[in-house]
C-alpha positions as CSV (number, residue, x, y, z in Angstrom):
1,X,0.0,0.0,0.0
2,X,1.2,3.5,-0.8
3,X,1.8,5.9,2.0
4,X,-0.8,8.6,2.5
5,X,0.2,11.6,4.7
6,X,-0.9,15.0,5.6
7,X,1.2,17.7,3.9
8,X,1.9,19.0,7.4
9,X,4.4,16.1,8.0
10,X,7.5,17.2,6.3
11,X,9.3,13.9,7.0
12,X,6.9,12.3,4.4
13,X,7.7,14.8,1.7
14,X,9.4,12.2,-0.5
15,X,8.7,10.3,-3.7
16,X,5.9,7.7,-3.6
17,X,3.8,9.5,-0.9
18,X,0.3,10.7,-1.6
19,X,-0.4,14.0,0.2
20,X,-3.7,15.5,1.3
21,X,-4.7,18.9,2.7
22,X,-8.0,18.1,4.4
23,X,-10.3,15.3,5.3
24,X,-12.2,15.5,2.0
25,X,-9.0,15.1,0.0
26,X,-8.1,12.1,2.2
27,X,-11.5,10.5,1.5
28,X,-11.1,11.1,-2.2
29,X,-7.7,9.5,-2.2
30,X,-9.1,6.4,-0.4
31,X,-12.0,6.2,-2.8
32,X,-9.7,6.5,-5.8
33,X,-7.4,3.8,-4.4
34,X,-10.3,1.5,-3.8
35,X,-11.6,2.1,-7.4
36,X,-8.1,1.3,-8.8
37,X,-7.4,4.8,-10.1
38,X,-4.2,5.2,-8.2
39,X,-1.1,3.2,-9.3
40,X,-0.1,1.9,-5.9
41,X,2.7,-0.4,-7.2
42,X,4.4,2.6,-9.0
43,X,4.2,4.7,-5.9
44,X,5.7,2.0,-3.7
45,X,8.5,1.5,-6.2
46,X,9.2,5.2,-6.2
47,X,9.3,5.2,-2.4
48,X,11.6,2.2,-2.1
49,X,14.0,3.5,-4.7
50,X,14.2,6.8,-2.8
51,X,14.8,5.1,0.5
52,X,17.4,2.8,-1.0
53,X,19.3,5.8,-2.5
54,X,19.1,7.9,0.6
55,X,18.8,5.6,3.7
56,X,20.5,2.4,2.6
57,X,22.6,1.0,5.5
58,X,25.7,1.0,3.4
59,X,25.4,4.7,2.6
60,X,24.6,5.5,6.2
61,X,27.7,3.5,7.4
62,X,29.9,5.4,5.0
63,X,28.6,8.7,6.3
64,X,29.1,7.6,9.9
65,X,32.7,6.5,9.0
66,X,33.5,9.9,7.5
67,X,32.1,11.6,10.6
68,X,34.0,9.4,13.0
69,X,37.2,9.8,11.0
70,X,36.9,13.6,11.2
71,X,36.7,13.6,15.0
């Protein structure tokens, strides 16, 4: 399932997340999802690709190493 988040939550401002501004928009997103009008698979792939590029453990460990080496 794709992630649905209020625009207020900046930490969810990333590819693959569906944003809404109010309860009516949220309801419309849910209805569109149920009706098959939202490509959930594509959104999940976008989100996973982004997370793998930004938060993959190998990348995080390299960043940690650089920080520790600079101490």
